[in-house]
C-alpha positions as CSV (number, residue, x, y, z in Angstrom):
1,M,53.8,34.4,279.5
2,K,54.8,34.2,283.0
3,F,58.5,34.3,283.7
4,T,58.9,32.3,286.5
5,W,63.0,32.1,285.9
6,L,63.2,36.0,286.4
7,K,61.9,35.8,289.4
8,R,64.8,33.5,290.9
9,Y,67.8,36.3,290.0
10,M,65.2,39.3,291.9
11,P,66.2,40.4,295.2
12,R,64.8,39.2,298.5
13,S,64.3,41.7,299.9
14,L,62.0,45.3,299.4
15,N,64.9,46.8,300.4
16,G,66.9,45.5,296.8
17,R,63.5,45.6,294.6
18,A,63.0,49.1,295.9
19,T,67.2,49.4,294.6
20,L,65.7,48.0,291.5
21,I,63.2,50.1,290.8
22,L,64.7,52.7,290.7
23,L,68.7,51.9,289.5
24,L,66.4,49.8,286.1
25,P,65.0,52.7,284.9
26,V,67.7,55.0,285.8
27,V,70.3,52.7,283.9
28,V,67.9,52.8,280.7
29,V,67.3,56.2,280.4
30,Q,71.2,55.9,280.5
31,I,71.9,53.3,277.5
32,V,69.4,54.9,275.1
33,V,70.4,58.5,275.9
34,S,74.4,58.0,274.9
35,I,73.1,55.8,271.3
36,V,70.9,58.0,270.3
37,F,73.1,60.8,270.5
38,V,77.0,58.7,269.9
39,Q,75.2,57.2,266.7
40,R,72.9,59.9,266.2
41,L,72.9,63.0,267.1
42,Y,77.0,62.9,267.3
43,E,77.5,61.1,264.3
44,D,75.3,63.6,262.2
45,V,77.3,66.5,263.3
46,T,80.4,64.9,263.0
47,R,79.9,63.8,259.2
48,Q,78.5,67.7,258.9
49,M,81.9,69.1,259.7
50,T,84.1,66.6,257.8
51,G,81.7,67.4,255.1
52,N,82.5,71.4,255.8
53,I,86.3,70.7,256.1
54,S,86.5,67.8,253.1
55,I,85.5,71.3,250.9
56,E,88.1,73.3,251.9
57,L,90.6,70.3,251.2
58,R,89.1,70.2,247.6
59,F,89.4,73.8,246.8
60,L,93.5,73.1,247.8
61,L,94.0,70.0,245.9
62,T,92.4,71.9,243.0
63,D,94.6,75.1,242.7
64,I,97.9,72.9,243.6
65,N,96.5,70.9,240.9
66,A,96.2,73.8,238.5
67,A,99.7,75.1,239.3
68,P,101.7,75.0,236.5
69,D,104.4,73.7,238.1
70,L,106.4,72.9,241.8
71,E,107.1,75.8,242.5
72,G,104.0,77.3,241.5
73,A,102.1,74.7,244.1
74,E,104.1,75.5,246.7
75,S,103.5,78.8,246.6
76,V,99.8,78.4,246.5
77,V,100.2,76.0,249.4
78,A,101.9,78.6,251.1
79,E,98.9,80.8,250.1
80,L,96.5,79.1,251.1
81,S,97.8,77.0,254.1
82,R,97.4,80.7,256.3
83,A,94.1,81.4,254.8
84,L,92.3,77.8,255.5
85,D,94.2,77.4,258.7
86,F,96.0,74.2,257.5
87,A,99.7,72.5,257.8
88,V,100.5,72.1,254.6
89,L,103.6,69.7,253.2
90,L,104.1,69.0,249.6
91,P,105.7,67.1,248.3
92,A,105.5,64.9,251.6
93,A,106.8,61.1,252.6
94,S,103.8,58.9,253.2
95,E,103.5,55.2,254.3
96,P,100.6,53.3,253.2
97,I,98.7,53.6,256.8
98,T,95.6,54.6,258.3
99,R,95.5,54.7,262.1
100,R,92.7,56.0,264.8
101,G,92.9,55.3,268.4
102,Y,90.5,51.7,269.5
103,V,87.5,54.3,272.0
104,D,88.0,57.2,269.0
105,L,84.1,56.5,268.6
106,S,84.2,59.4,265.5
107,G,87.8,58.5,264.0
108,R,85.5,55.8,262.0
109,L,83.2,58.3,260.9
110,I,86.4,60.2,260.3
111,I,88.1,58.3,257.4
112,S,84.9,56.3,256.0
113,T,83.8,59.8,255.1
114,L,86.8,62.1,253.6
115,E,87.6,57.9,251.5
116,N,84.1,59.1,250.0
117,N,84.6,62.9,249.3
118,F,88.5,62.3,248.1
119,P,89.1,59.3,245.5
120,G,92.9,59.8,245.6
121,L,92.9,60.1,249.5
122,I,95.9,58.3,250.2
123,H,95.6,57.9,254.3
124,V,94.6,59.8,257.3
125,D,96.6,59.2,260.9
126,L,94.2,59.7,264.0
127,Q,96.7,58.3,266.6
128,E,99.9,60.4,265.6
129,D,98.5,63.4,267.5
130,P,95.2,62.7,268.6
131,R,94.4,66.9,268.7
132,R,95.7,67.1,265.0
133,V,93.9,65.6,262.1
134,H,96.9,64.1,260.0
135,V,95.7,63.5,255.9
136,W,97.8,62.7,252.5
137,L,96.2,63.4,249.2
138,D,97.4,62.3,246.1
139,T,98.5,65.7,244.7
140,D,99.9,65.8,240.4
141,Y,103.0,67.1,242.5
142,G,103.2,64.2,245.0
143,P,101.8,63.3,248.4
144,A,100.6,66.6,249.8
145,K,99.8,66.4,253.8
146,V,97.6,68.5,255.3
147,I,97.3,68.7,259.0
148,F,94.3,70.9,260.8
149,H,92.6,70.5,264.2
150,R,90.8,67.7,264.9
151,N,88.1,70.3,266.8
152,R,87.1,71.3,262.9
153,V,85.9,67.3,262.5
154,S,84.7,66.9,264.8
155,A,82.8,68.5,268.1
156,R,85.0,69.0,271.4
157,N,84.9,66.3,274.4
158,P,82.6,64.1,272.6
159,H,81.6,62.1,275.6
160,Q,80.9,65.9,277.9
161,L,77.2,65.1,277.5
162,I,77.6,61.6,278.7
163,V,79.8,62.3,281.3
164,L,77.5,64.7,282.9
165,T,74.6,62.1,282.3
166,L,76.9,59.6,283.9
167,S,77.8,61.7,287.1
168,A,74.2,63.4,287.2
169,S,72.5,60.5,287.4
170,I,74.4,58.7,290.4
171,V,74.5,61.2,292.8
172,L,70.6,61.6,291.8
173,S,70.6,58.0,292.6
174,I,72.3,57.3,295.2
175,I,69.8,60.8,296.8
176,A,66.6,58.8,295.6
177,Y,68.4,55.6,297.5
178,L,68.4,57.8,300.6
179,F,65.2,58.9,300.5
180,L,63.8,55.8,299.7
181,R,65.8,54.0,302.8
182,N,64.2,56.1,305.2
183,Q,61.1,55.3,303.6
184,L,61.7,51.7,304.1
185,R,62.4,52.3,307.2
186,P,59.0,52.3,308.9
187,I,58.5,49.3,307.3
188,R,61.5,46.9,308.3
189,R,60.8,48.1,312.0
190,L,57.0,47.4,311.6
191,A,58.7,43.8,310.4
192,R,60.8,43.5,313.5
193,A,57.8,43.8,315.9
194,S,56.2,41.6,313.8
195,T,58.3,38.9,313.6
196,A,59.5,39.7,317.4
197,F,55.3,39.0,318.5
198,G,55.2,35.7,316.8
199,K,58.7,34.2,319.3
200,G,56.6,35.7,322.0
201,Q,58.6,39.1,322.4
202,S,56.6,42.5,323.3
203,I,58.7,44.8,321.7
204,K,58.4,48.5,321.8
205,Y,57.0,50.0,318.1
206,H,55.1,52.9,317.5
207,P,53.8,53.5,314.3
208,S,55.7,56.0,311.2
209,G,56.0,56.9,308.2
210,A,53.8,57.3,305.3
211,L,49.8,57.3,306.0
212,E,49.3,53.9,304.6
213,V,52.6,52.3,306.7
214,R,51.2,54.0,309.9
215,A,47.5,52.5,308.9
216,A,49.6,49.0,309.1
217,G,51.6,49.2,312.8
218,T,48.0,50.9,314.3
219,A,46.1,47.7,313.2
220,F,49.4,45.8,314.1
221,L,49.3,47.2,317.5
222,N,45.3,46.6,317.6
223,M,45.4,43.1,317.1
224,R,48.4,43.1,319.2
225,A,46.8,44.1,322.0
226,R,43.8,41.5,321.4
227,I,45.8,38.9,321.5
228,E,47.6,39.7,324.8
229,R,43.4,40.8,326.1
230,H,42.0,37.2,324.9
231,L,45.2,35.2,326.4
232,E,45.0,37.0,329.6
233,Q,41.6,36.8,330.2
234,R,41.7,33.2,328.8
235,T,44.9,32.4,331.3
236,L,42.7,34.3,334.4
237,M,39.6,32.0,333.7
238,L,41.0,28.7,333.2
239,S,43.6,29.9,336.2
240,G,40.2,31.1,338.3
241,V,39.2,27.9,337.6
242,S,41.3,25.9,338.3
243,H,42.1,27.7,341.8
244,D,38.0,27.4,342.5
245,L,37.9,24.0,342.3
246,R,40.7,22.9,344.6
247,S,38.5,24.1,347.8
248,P,35.9,21.3,347.1
249,L,38.5,19.0,345.9
250,T,40.2,20.1,349.9
251,R,37.3,19.1,351.6
252,F,36.3,16.1,349.1
253,K,39.5,15.2,350.7
254,L,39.3,15.4,353.9
255,G,36.0,14.3,354.3
256,L,37.2,10.4,353.0
257,S,40.4,10.6,354.9
258,M,37.2,11.0,357.9
259,L,35.6,7.3,356.7
260,D,36.8,4.0,357.1
261,P,38.7,3.0,354.1
262,N,37.0,0.2,352.0
263,E,36.4,-0.6,348.3
264,D,34.5,2.5,347.9
265,V,36.4,5.2,350.2
266,K,39.5,4.0,347.8
267,A,37.9,4.4,344.7
268,L,36.5,8.0,345.4
269,E,40.1,8.8,346.4
270,H,41.5,7.8,343.3
271,D,38.7,9.4,341.6
272,V,40.4,12.9,344.0
273,D,44.1,12.0,343.1
274,E,42.8,12.0,338.8
275,M,41.1,15.4,339.6
276,E,43.8,16.8,340.8
277,S,46.2,16.0,338.0
278,L,43.4,17.3,335.7
279,L,43.1,21.1,337.4
280,D,47.7,20.8,337.8
281,A,47.5,19.7,333.7
282,F,45.2,23.3,333.9
283,L,47.3,25.1,335.5
284,D,50.4,24.2,334.0
285,F,48.3,24.7,330.3
286,V,47.5,28.3,332.2
287,R,51.0,29.6,332.6
288,A,53.2,28.1,329.0
289,D,51.0,31.7,328.3
290,A,52.7,33.3,331.4
291,G,54.2,36.7,330.2
292,E,57.8,35.8,331.4
293,E,60.1,37.3,329.8
294,A,63.1,36.3,327.4
295,C,66.3,36.4,328.5
296,D,70.3,35.0,327.5
297,T,69.8,31.4,328.5
298,D,72.3,28.4,328.3
299,P,70.5,25.0,326.8
300,L,73.8,22.6,328.4
301,A,72.5,23.4,331.7
302,L,68.8,23.8,330.9
303,I,69.2,20.4,330.1
304,N,71.1,19.3,332.7
305,D,68.9,20.5,335.0
306,I,66.0,18.8,333.8
307,V,68.5,15.4,333.7
308,T,69.7,15.6,336.9
309,D,65.7,16.7,338.2
310,A,64.1,13.8,336.2
311,R,66.6,11.4,338.1
312,R,66.1,12.4,341.2
313,A,62.7,11.7,340.9
314,G,63.1,7.7,339.5
315,M,63.2,8.4,336.0
316,D,65.5,6.7,333.4
317,V,66.6,9.7,331.5
318,R,70.0,11.0,329.5
319,L,72.0,13.3,328.0
320,F,72.5,11.0,324.7
321,K,74.4,13.8,322.4
322,V,75.1,17.5,322.1
323,E,76.0,18.3,318.5
324,G,77.5,22.7,317.5
325,V,76.8,23.9,321.2
326,S,80.1,25.4,322.3
327,S,81.1,26.0,326.0
328,G,79.3,29.8,327.1
329,L,76.8,29.2,323.8
330,T,73.6,31.6,325.0
331,V,69.7,31.5,322.9
332,R,67.4,34.0,324.3
333,L,64.1,32.0,325.1
334,R,61.3,31.9,328.6
335,P,64.0,29.4,330.0
336,V,60.7,28.1,332.9
337,A,58.3,28.2,329.7
338,V,60.9,25.7,327.2
339,R,62.2,23.6,330.3
340,R,57.8,23.1,331.4
341,A,57.6,21.6,328.0
342,I,60.9,19.5,327.7
343,E,60.0,18.2,330.9
344,N,56.0,17.1,329.3
345,L,58.3,15.4,326.8
346,V,60.2,13.4,329.3
347,R,57.5,12.6,331.3
348,N,55.4,11.3,327.9
349,A,58.5,9.7,326.9
350,V,58.9,7.9,330.2
351,R,55.1,7.4,330.9
352,Y,55.3,5.1,327.5
353,G,58.6,4.1,326.4
354,G,60.3,2.9,330.0
355,R,63.1,5.9,329.3
356,A,63.3,8.9,327.8
357,E,67.2,10.1,326.0
358,I,67.0,13.5,324.7
359,R,69.6,15.5,322.0
360,V,70.7,18.6,321.6
361,V,71.3,20.1,317.8
362,A,72.4,24.3,317.3
363,T,71.9,24.8,313.6
364,E,72.7,28.5,312.9
365,R,69.1,29.3,312.6
366,A,67.8,26.7,315.3
367,F,68.2,25.3,318.3
368,Q,66.8,22.3,318.5
369,F,66.2,20.2,321.9
370,C,64.8,16.4,320.7
371,V,63.4,13.9,323.1
372,E,63.1,9.7,321.7
373,D,61.8,7.5,323.8
374,P,61.2,3.4,323.1
375,G,57.5,2.9,323.5
376,P,55.1,2.8,320.7
377,G,55.0,6.0,319.1
378,I,52.3,8.7,316.8
379,P,51.4,6.6,314.0
380,P,52.0,9.3,311.4
381,V,48.3,9.9,310.8
382,H,47.6,11.2,314.3
383,R,50.2,13.0,314.8
384,E,48.7,16.7,314.2
385,E,45.6,15.3,316.5
386,A,48.3,14.7,318.9
387,L,49.1,18.6,319.5
388,K,45.8,19.6,320.4
389,P,44.5,20.6,323.5
390,F,43.4,17.5,325.4
391,A,43.2,15.0,322.6
392,R,43.7,11.3,323.9
393,L,45.2,9.0,321.7
394,D,44.1,5.6,323.0
395,P,45.4,3.0,319.7
396,A,48.6,5.0,319.6
397,R,49.4,5.5,323.3
398,N,48.8,2.3,326.0
399,Q,46.7,4.7,328.9
400,N,46.9,2.2,331.7
401,K,51.3,2.9,331.1
402,G,49.7,7.2,332.8
403,S,47.3,9.3,333.9
404,G,47.5,12.4,331.1
405,V,44.5,14.3,330.0
406,G,46.7,15.1,326.7
407,L,47.6,18.8,327.4
408,G,51.8,17.9,327.5
409,L,52.6,18.0,323.9
410,S,49.4,20.6,323.7
411,I,51.9,23.0,326.1
412,A,55.0,21.9,324.2
413,F,53.6,23.1,320.9
414,D,51.9,26.2,322.4
415,I,55.2,27.1,324.0
416,A,57.5,26.7,320.7
417,R,55.2,28.5,319.1
418,A,55.1,31.4,321.2
419,H,59.2,31.4,320.8
420,G,58.4,31.5,317.2
421,G,59.2,27.7,316.6
422,N,57.8,24.5,316.2
423,L,57.2,21.2,317.8
424,R,57.7,18.1,315.2
425,L,56.6,14.8,316.0
426,G,58.4,11.9,314.0
427,E,59.6,8.0,314.8
428,S,63.6,7.8,316.2
429,E,66.4,5.8,314.1
430,R,67.7,5.3,317.4
431,L,65.1,3.5,319.6
432,G,62.1,2.8,317.3
433,G,60.0,5.3,319.0
434,L,58.4,8.6,319.0
435,Q,60.8,11.1,318.8
436,A,59.3,14.8,319.6
437,D,61.9,17.6,318.3
438,L,61.2,21.4,320.5
439,V,62.9,23.6,318.0
440,I,62.7,27.3,319.3
441,P,64.3,29.8,316.4
442,R,67.9,31.4,317.1
């Protein structure tokens, strides 16, 4: 049987679950011990002590009834009350009421035991004086009121064991929780380091804690080092190849400039320009993994600079709407990389849609930069393919409208993932074209 419904009420954090694992057995043991103590041990002791006092009361009642007259009965009472440590009134006024305290756990058992042992019992009062028991017995000379100490029928301080156990459990639970939190601290540090690395940040981390946690921390450091080394090698390789190809391209351009202009020369110059565009795209792709440090950045200032530069370059770009972004609000990101990603999205929008509109939306968890255009868009079945490097979606995006090499969306996607975010492609409800959402977590 699967208790799937129970998972909704369970803590989600490791600290909360560990605390529940620690406290639940303590609470259960406390409840079980309390129930066993009250219902078994304490009730048995109370019943036995009440039975002993019943023997003394029966002896007193027998001697009172055996007296020849009231004066003889009073003489018996005076003699036995000193011997049995009772306070006896004969005859005594009686009110037919039996009462006990609401939280008097043993009072119910005392009253029931006395009623079973004395058919002539009038009533028992445990509430007038909590430290004493008042019992009214029916004798041949009228009601007799017998007063004796409560300790003679029930254990003194009946809740002492429960209070002591509860206090010890609370103190030990606090101590255990402090030790547990100290053991969980290395796991939280490892989680923070992993989360930061997922956002493209490499924070200082040193393995600590138990052996298993140290092993996991060491494995994380090795993995992070291998990934960083792999990215560095890829960056150096692509950067070197792209840089080395510029020398022969420069010679090609120099040689073509010395030839007489004709159709063949123009075709070759067009090919050289396309190769330069390819190299620029390669370099942009390499720069997306560059080791830029994240810093607090004003998103509105960043977007305004991008819009201003795009208009200066002759593009039809405007900032359409800003939601949830107040003046002076900052977000921690790599400004150069994010600027490159948004500029790629803007160039794609202008290339295929003629114009671009930008929205900036801030929520409690993330910043969202939305770039929309009125172009043909990308069908849902091709959107995942469009995020891959060198993807050329011929049916969806007309290549005659630009000389892209299929790296613009891939660069933006890699930059978003480097920040721990995402790049989502969808359909613009206002313009009908493509809507690209660059999401950066806060």
